[in-house]
C-alpha positions in Angstrom: -18.6 -3.4 -0.5 -22.3 -3.4 -0.9 -23.2 -0.6 -3.3 -20.2 -1.3 -5.6 -21.7 -4.7 -6.6 -25.2 -3.1 -7.6 -23.3 -0.2 -9.7 -21.2 -3.0 -11.4 -24.1 -5.1 -11.9 -25.6 -2.1 -13.8 -22.6 -1.7 -15.8 -22.6 -5.3 -16.7 -26.4 -5.2 -17.8 -25.6 -1.9 -19.9 -22.8 -3.8 -21.5 -20.6 -0.9 -20.4 -17.9 -2.6 -18.1 -15.3 -0.7 -16.3 -11.9 -1.3 -18.1 -8.8 -1.8 -16.2 -5.4 -1.5 -16.9 -2.9 -3.4 -15.2 0.8 -2.6 -14.5 2.8 -5.6 -13.7 2.6 -9.3 -14.2 3.8 -10.8 -11.1 1.8 -12.9 -8.2 -0.6 -10.3 -7.1 -1.3 -9.2 -10.8 -1.9 -12.8 -11.6 -4.5 -13.3 -9.0 -6.2 -10.0 -9.6 -6.6 -10.7 -13.5 -7.9 -13.9 -12.7 -10.4 -12.6 -10.5 -11.6 -9.9 -12.7 -11.8 -12.1 -15.7 -13.6 -14.8 -14.2 -15.8 -13.4 -11.3 -16.4 -9.8 -11.6 -19.4 -8.8 -13.6 -19.2 -5.1 -14.9 -15.4 -5.0 -15.1 -13.1 -6.1 -17.7 -9.0 -6.2 -18.0 -8.5 -4.2 -21.0 -4.5 -4.3 -21.1 -1.6 -5.4 -19.2 1.7 -3.5 -19.2 4.9 -5.7 -18.7 8.6 -5.3 -19.4 8.5 -8.9 -20.7 5.2 -9.2 -22.9 5.4 -13.0 -22.3 4.9 -12.6 -18.7 1.6 -10.8 -19.1 0.6 -13.6 -21.8 1.1 -16.1 -19.1 -1.0 -14.3 -16.7 -3.9 -14.0 -19.2 -3.6 -17.6 -20.3 -3.8 -18.4 -16.6 -6.9 -16.6 -16.3 -8.5 -18.7 -19.3 -7.9 -16.5 -22.2 -7.1 -17.8 -25.5 -4.1 -16.6 -27.7 -6.6 -15.0 -30.2 -8.1 -13.0 -27.4 -4.6 -11.3 -26.4 -2.9 -9.2 -28.9 0.3 -7.0 -28.3 0.1 -3.3 -28.8 2.8 -0.7 -29.2 0.6 2.4 -28.8 -2.4 3.6 -27.1 -4.1 3.6 -30.3 -3.3 0.2 -30.7 -4.5 -0.8 -27.2 -7.8 0.9 -28.2 -8.1 -1.1 -31.4 -7.6 -4.4 -29.3 -10.2 -3.4 -26.7 -12.8 -2.3 -29.3 -12.4 -5.5 -31.1 -13.0 -7.4 -27.6 -9.6 -8.5 -26.9 -7.2 -7.8 -24.1 -3.9 -5.8 -25.0 -0.5 -6.5 -23.9 2.2 -3.8 -24.0 5.7 -3.0 -22.7 5.0 0.9 -23.4 3.8 2.6 -20.2 2.2 5.4 -22.0 0.2 3.1 -24.1 -1.3 1.6 -20.9 -2.2 4.9 -19.5 -3.1 6.9 -22.4 -5.6 4.4 -24.0 -9.4 5.5 -24.0 -10.1 2.0 -23.5 -8.6 2.1 -20.0 -10.7 3.7 -17.3 -8.5 3.0 -14.1 -5.0 2.0 -13.8 -3.7 -0.7 -11.1 -0.1 -0.6 -10.1 0.6 -4.1 -9.1 4.2 -3.7 -8.5 6.3 -2.9 -5.4 8.8 -0.6 -7.2 8.9 2.8 -6.2 11.0 4.4 -9.1 8.5 2.5 -11.6 5.6 3.5 -9.6 6.7 7.1 -9.7 6.6 7.1 -13.3 3.3 5.3 -13.7 1.7 7.6 -11.4 2.7 10.8 -13.4 1.9 9.0 -16.5 -1.6 8.0 -15.3 -2.4 11.6 -13.8 -1.1 13.3 -17.3 -3.4 10.9 -19.2 -6.5 11.4 -17.0 -6.7 8.0 -15.3 -7.7 7.2 -11.8 -4.7 5.2 -10.1 -5.3 2.3 -7.7 -2.1 1.0 -5.8 -1.2 -2.4 -4.9 2.2 -0.7 -4.6 2.4 0.6 -0.9 5.9 1.4 -1.3 5.7 4.2 -3.7 2.8 5.5 -1.5 4.7 5.6 1.6 7.6 7.3 -0.2 6.0 10.2 -2.1 2.3 9.5 -1.6 1.4 13.1 -0.3 2.8 14.9 -3.3 1.3 12.4 -5.7 -2.0 12.5 -4.1 -2.0 16.1 -4.4 -1.3 16.1 -8.2 -4.3 13.7 -8.8 -6.6 16.0 -6.5 -5.7 19.0 -8.6 -6.5 17.1 -11.6 -10.1 15.9 -10.5 -8.8 12.2 -10.3 -8.8 9.5 -7.5 -5.4 8.2 -6.1 -5.8 5.4 -3.7 -4.6 2.5 -2.1 -6.6 -0.6 -2.2 -9.2 -2.4 -0.3 -7.8 -6.1 0.9 -4.3 -4.7 1.6 -3.9 -4.1 5.4 -3.9 -0.3 5.1 -7.1 -0.2 3.0 -9.0 -2.6 5.4 -7.6 -0.5 8.4 -8.9 2.7 6.9 -12.2 1.1 6.1 -12.4 0.2 9.6 -11.4 3.6 10.9 -14.1 5.2 8.8 -16.6 2.7 10.0 -16.1 3.4 13.8 -16.1 7.1 13.3 -19.3 6.6 11.5 -20.6 5.1 14.8 -19.4 8.1 16.7 -16.4 6.8 18.3 -12.9 8.4 18.3 -10.3 5.8 16.9 -6.9 5.9 18.8 -5.1 3.0 17.7 -5.1 1.4 14.0 -3.3 -1.8 14.3 -1.9 -4.9 12.1 -1.4 -8.4 13.3 1.5 -10.1 12.2 2.5 -14.0 12.6 6.3 -13.2 12.5 8.7 -10.4 13.1 12.5 -10.9 12.7 14.4 -8.0 11.3 17.4 -10.0 10.3 15.5 -12.3 7.8 16.9 -12.4 4.3 16.0 -13.9 0.8 17.9 -16.8 1.8 16.2 -17.5 4.9 12.9 -17.0 3.1 13.7 -18.8 -0.1 11.7 -22.0 0.8 8.3 -20.0 1.8 8.6 -17.9 -1.5 8.8 -21.0 -3.5 5.9 -22.9 -1.8 3.6 -20.0 -2.5 5.2 -18.9 -5.9 6.2 -15.5 -4.5 9.3 -13.2 -4.8 11.7 -14.0 -2.0 12.6 -10.4 -1.7 8.9 -9.4 -1.3 8.5 -12.4 1.3 11.2 -11.2 3.2 10.0 -7.7 3.4 7.0 -9.2 5.2 9.2 -11.2 7.7 11.8 -8.6 8.4 9.1 -5.6 9.5 9.5 -3.3 6.3 6.2 -4.2 4.9 4.3 -3.7 8.2 6.2 -0.4 8.7 5.3 0.6 5.3 1.5 -0.3 5.8 1.3 1.3 9.0 2.9 4.6 7.8 0.0 4.8 5.1 -2.5 4.4 7.8 -1.0 7.0 10.0 -0.8 9.5 7.0 -4.5 8.7 6.1 -5.8 8.9 9.7 -3.6 11.6 11.0 -2.0 9.3 13.5 1.3 9.1 14.9 3.7 6.4 16.5 4.9 6.0 20.3 8.3 5.5 19.1 10.7 4.5 16.2 9.4 1.0 15.2 5.9 1.3 17.0 5.3 -0.8 20.2 5.4 -4.0 18.3 4.3 -6.2 21.1 3.9 -10.0 21.2 0.7 -10.7 22.1 -0.9 -14.4 21.8 -4.1 -13.6 22.9 -7.3 -11.9 21.1 -7.0 -8.5 20.0 -9.9 -7.6 22.4 -7.4 -7.9 25.3 -5.4 -5.0 23.8 -7.8 -2.5 25.0 -6.1 -2.7 28.5 -2.5 -2.5 27.1 -2.5 1.1 25.9 -2.1 4.4 28.0 -5.3 6.3 26.8 -3.8 9.6 27.7 -0.6 9.0 25.7 -2.8 7.9 22.7 -4.8 11.2 23.0 -1.8 13.5 23.4 -0.5 11.6 20.2 -3.7 12.2 18.1 -4.2 8.3 17.8 -1.3 6.0 17.1 -0.5 3.1 14.4 1.0 -0.2 15.9 1.1 -3.9 15.4 1.3 -6.9 17.2 2.9 -10.4 16.6 0.8 -13.6 17.3 -2.8 -12.1 18.1 -6.0 -13.6 17.1 -7.5 -13.6 15.0 -4.8 -13.1 12.4 -3.7 -12.0 9.9 -6.3 -9.4 10.7 -6.3 -5.7 11.6 -8.0 -3.9 14.6 -9.0 -0.4 15.7 -9.4 0.7 19.4 -11.7 3.7 19.7 -13.1 5.6 22.6 -16.7 7.2 23.0 -17.1 10.6 25.1 -20.7 10.1 25.9 -21.2 8.0 29.2 -24.9 7.1 27.9 -23.6 5.8 24.8 -20.8 3.9 26.5 -23.7 2.4 28.4 -25.1 1.0 25.2 -21.7 -0.3 24.0 -21.3 -2.4 27.3 -24.6 -3.9 26.7 -23.7 -4.8 23.3 -20.7 -6.6 24.6 -17.9 -4.3 23.8 -17.1 -3.9 27.6 -16.9 -1.1 29.8 -14.2 1.1 27.8 -12.4 3.3 27.8 -11.2 1.7 24.7 -13.4 -0.6 22.6 -12.2 -3.2 20.1 -13.3 -3.6 16.6 -11.6 -5.9 14.3 -11.6 -7.4 10.7 -10.1 -10.9 10.8 -8.9 -11.1 7.4 -7.5 -9.0 4.6 -8.1 -10.5 1.3 -5.7 -8.7 -1.0 -6.4 -9.0 -4.8 -10.0 -10.3 -4.1 -11.0 -6.9 -2.9 -9.2 -4.8 -5.5 -12.2 -4.5 -7.7 -14.2 -2.8 -5.0 -11.5 0.0 -5.0 -11.7 0.2 -8.6 -15.4 0.9 -8.5 -15.3 3.1 -5.7 -12.6 5.3 -7.5 -14.3 5.3 -11.0 -18.1 5.1 -10.2 -18.0 7.1 -6.6 -14.9 9.2 -6.7 -14.0 7.7 -3.3 -10.6 6.8 -2.2 -10.2 3.5 0.0 -7.0 5.1 1.6 -4.8 8.2 0.7 -2.7 10.7 2.5 -4.4 13.6 4.3 -3.4 17.1 2.6 -0.3 18.6 4.1 2.6 17.1 5.7 3.0 13.5 6.4 2.9 12.3 10.2 4.8 9.1 9.7 7.8 8.2 7.5 9.5 4.9 7.0 13.2 5.0 7.6 16.3 2.8 6.6 18.0 0.7 9.2 21.0 -1.4 8.7 20.1 -5.3 8.7 23.9 -5.9 9.6 27.2 -4.2 10.1 27.7 -2.3 6.8 30.9 -1.1 5.3 31.6 2.2 3.3 31.5 1.3 -0.5 28.6 -1.0 -0.2 25.6 -0.6 -2.4 22.2 -1.0 -0.6 20.2 -3.6 -2.4 16.5 -3.9 -2.6 13.6 -3.8 -0.2 13.5 -7.2 1.5 17.0 -7.8 0.8 20.4 -8.3 2.8 21.5 -4.9 3.9 18.6 -3.1 5.6 15.0 -3.1 6.9 12.4 -0.4 7.3 10.8 1.0 10.4 8.3 3.7 11.1 9.4 7.1 12.6 7.7 10.3 13.1 8.0 12.2 10.1 9.3 15.4 11.8 12.2 13.3 13.3 13.0 11.9 10.0 13.1 15.5 8.6 15.2 16.9 11.3 17.7 14.2 11.2 17.8 13.8 7.4 16.9 10.0 7.8 17.0 8.0 4.4 13.5 6.9 3.5 13.4 3.2 3.0 11.9 3.8 -0.3 14.7 5.7 -1.6 17.4 3.5 -0.3 18.0 1.1 -3.0 21.3 1.5 -5.1 22.6 4.2 -2.7 26.3 3.8 -1.8 27.4 4.0 1.6 30.0 6.6 2.4 30.8 5.3 5.8 30.5 2.3 8.1 27.1 1.8 9.5 26.6 -0.4 12.5 23.9 -3.0 12.8 20.5 -1.6 13.7 21.6 2.0 13.1 19.4 4.4 11.1 21.0 5.3 7.8 20.8 8.9 7.1 21.5 11.0 3.7 25.0 12.0 5.2 25.8 8.3 5.1 25.3 7.6 1.3 25.5 9.0 -2.0 22.3 8.7 -3.8 21.9 7.8 -7.4 21.5 10.6 -9.9 18.4 11.0 -12.2 15.8 9.3 -10.3 12.4 10.7 -10.4 11.5 9.2 -7.1 14.1 11.5 -5.5 12.7 14.6 -7.6 9.3 13.9 -6.3 10.5 13.5 -2.6 12.3 16.6 -2.9 9.3 18.5 -4.1 7.1 16.8 -1.3 9.8 17.8 1.5 10.0 21.5 0.1 6.2 21.7 0.0 6.2 20.9 3.8 9.3 22.9 4.7 12.0 20.3 5.0 15.3 21.7 4.2 17.4 19.5 1.8 
C-alpha cells in the first residue's frame, strides 16, 4: 500500500523498526520471515514462537540469519534481552512472545482454531495488535475476538495478500468511487469436495506444503472460510448453502450478466466464487451505481452499461503483502479486514465428506471426514449446525450420510476447549440459544 511504504521508510531512517512476533514456523511463516528479514525496511522479526524451537531456527536460517543471531528465550524478559542485543528470539512459550516489550505486533501464521484462540487472548491481554494468517479462527470466533481487541484499543485484522483481505481492499476501493458493491467473489482453479490428503499428497510435496492444508483448498473448505470472512466484514450474505459456485471459463467481466441484481439487493450483497475464470487466482467485486450521469462516465471508461460493473484484482500474493497489514495496524490503527460489530452474517458449517458412522472421530480440516460450506448464520444458529472450525475431535453419536450437514445433535464435543467457550460467548451475545 502506498503510504505504509513511506511510514516504514521513516521508521527505518529513525532506527526504530516495527518489531514483529511470528507464531508458527510452517510454510507461510517461512515465506513471511524471509520477506521481512531481507526486503522490508523499517520492520524486523523480533521473535518466533514454535512448539519445536528447531523449526523456528530452520525458518530463520532459511532467511539468512546466522546461529549467533538467533537465541532461545523462555520468558518475555529473555525475549527482550535478545531483541535489545540485536538478535531474534526463538521461544516455545506463547506468553513470552505476546508479553515481550520488544514485540509490537503478533502475526498468527497457523491454521489452528484452538491455538489461535489462545494466541488471540494472550495478545489482547498483553496489549499487542494481532494480524491473522489464520482465517479459520477468524471465521469461527472472529466477532467475539474482534470485540475484545476493540475494547482494548487494539487492532484485530486479517491480512493483505490473502483473498479475504484483497477482496475487502477492493470493496473499500469501490465504495470510495461511490458505487455499491453487490458481489464479492473469489476465483478458484479446482473444486472437488471429496479430495483428501491422499489425493493431494503429490501437489503438497511438490510445493513443500501440508497435505491437509492443500486439501482444504481443493475441497472447498478454505474458500468457504474466506468468503464467510468477507461477508461478515462487508455485511453480505449468501444465495444458498455453499454459494452459487459456478464453473465459468471466461473472464470475470462476463459475470456482470450472470447475477439477478434485484436478488443481490434483497440480500444486501452476496459473497460467491467461480471455478476456472480468468484472471485467476484473483478476486472480483461487482457493483452498481445509482446516478445515471455517473453510469454514463463508467461506460465511457470502458466498464460497460451496467447495471453491474466489474472490478478485479488478478492475484493475491499471500505473505508478500502481510507487512502492509502490520504497518496499517501499528502505524495507522487500520484493519485490513475484520468482522462488523454485531451478529455474523455467514457461518461455515460441517458437511460429511463420506458416509460416516456413529463412534467415528472427526479429523482435522482438510482431512478425510468432512468439508466446510458457507451458510447463513441465522440458519446455522436455528438448526444448531456444527461450525467447521470446531469439528475436529468431535465424536459422532449417530450415522451421518455423505453430503449431510453435521449438527451439534450428531456429536459429542471435546471438553475444555477455549474455542468452544468463546463460541458460546459469541452465540450468547447475539441471542443464539445453546
